[in-house]
C-alpha angles and dihedrals in degrees: 000000000000091000090056094052089048091050092047090049091051092050094050092049095051095042095095089052095047092047089059094049106032132069130250092262094051086052090055091047091051090047091052090050092049090053091049090051093048091050091052089049090051092046090047091048090046095047107031101034092046094050090047091050091048089046091049090048090049091046091049089050090050091048090051090049089047090050090049092048090047088051091050091046090047090053093046090048089052090047090048091048090050091048089048091053090049091048091048091050091048090047090052091051092045089049092049090048091046091051092050092048092047091049091047093046090048092052092047090047092050090052090047091050092048090050092047091049089053093048091045090051093049090050091048090050089048093050090047090050091047092047091051090048091049091046090053089046089050091049091047090049092047089046090049090048091048090049092049089049090049092049091050091048089050092049091050089048093048090046091053093046092048088050092051091047089050090052090047091051092046089052094048091050090050092050092047090051092048088049091050096044095076091052092049092050091052093050112094099159127101124309089259090074091047091052089063093064098062085058087070090054089048088061090071109108113250118258097264091052097054090098086066091060113111114258097231098065089049091052090051091051093048100093094048089047090051089052096047099037118103118272116276120261111277109252092213090056089052090049091049086051089054095048092048091052088048088054093048090052093050089048089056095250091131097163094055091040089054092051093048093048087049090050091048090055091047092053097038110016097155098050123114091254094053096095091044088052091049089049091049088051087058091047093053090052089049094050087050087052093242089137098166093054091044088056091054091050091050091045088058089062092042094050098041102034108029091156095045118119090237095055096087091050089049090051093047092050088046091056090046089053090053090051090054088053088055091246096128095159091060091046089053091052090052095046089050088051089053091053095047099040101031100027092148095051125098088237090065091061088052090048091054088051090048090050093051092052096051 
């Protein structure tokens, strides 16, 4: 565009010189060219300048819009920054509140834990005291049962010894009477002489004083007493009694079975089945829910026959009886005793199972 103006300016400046030198045709040609150049200039001005103005106007509009958008973005950024500052402040407040709450809850939790630990310690002390008391009570009961069993054993022993003493006394009376019978037959005199013979009989010590008789004379008379004493009890009869008692027990007639087992022990207390009969007496009482009496019967076996094969079973049933009496602590002690003293027995396995269920 600048070149066109420069060319036009040169031509216009040279026109006077050219007019003088050039012909008319050349002048027309130059005029024509000038008009063409002017037209191009006008066209260029119309096209280029208008486009540029339009572009400038459009650019100005775009710039205005961009400025407005920038202003809007700036206002949004300011609003966002303000919101962020508010949120940060709120976060700080929330963090402070949360820390205070956590600290408060932590202190309360520590206090509660301390209280719970104290309560737990008190409960443990109470449980320990209760367990010790129950252990002492179990020992007391076991001691009482052992004393009762020992008393019963002594009673049986005394009864058997009294029976033996009575038999000895009866035999001595018979012998003395037999010794006096010949002299009485030979006496034919007055009753006064006969009355003397009973005086010899009267010299026999009374029944309650037989225990004071020296041991030697009694030993000397032993063979004769053995010959003249009544025949011993038939073992087959006692076995039948034991079998009948067993059948009564199996039939559920526990009272009669108990009496028959007791009669069997009275008649044959030293037999091989005596411990079994004693155990069955305890079983009869157990089945009749007389658990305290059953415990005493089992204790007689435990105290008198600690190494017998039936002793672990007696201990096991004794523990079960204490369970039925709601004395589980004593039952535990008995089960532990079975495990420690009779660990290889089948009852020890049952005792472990009982302990795990308590």
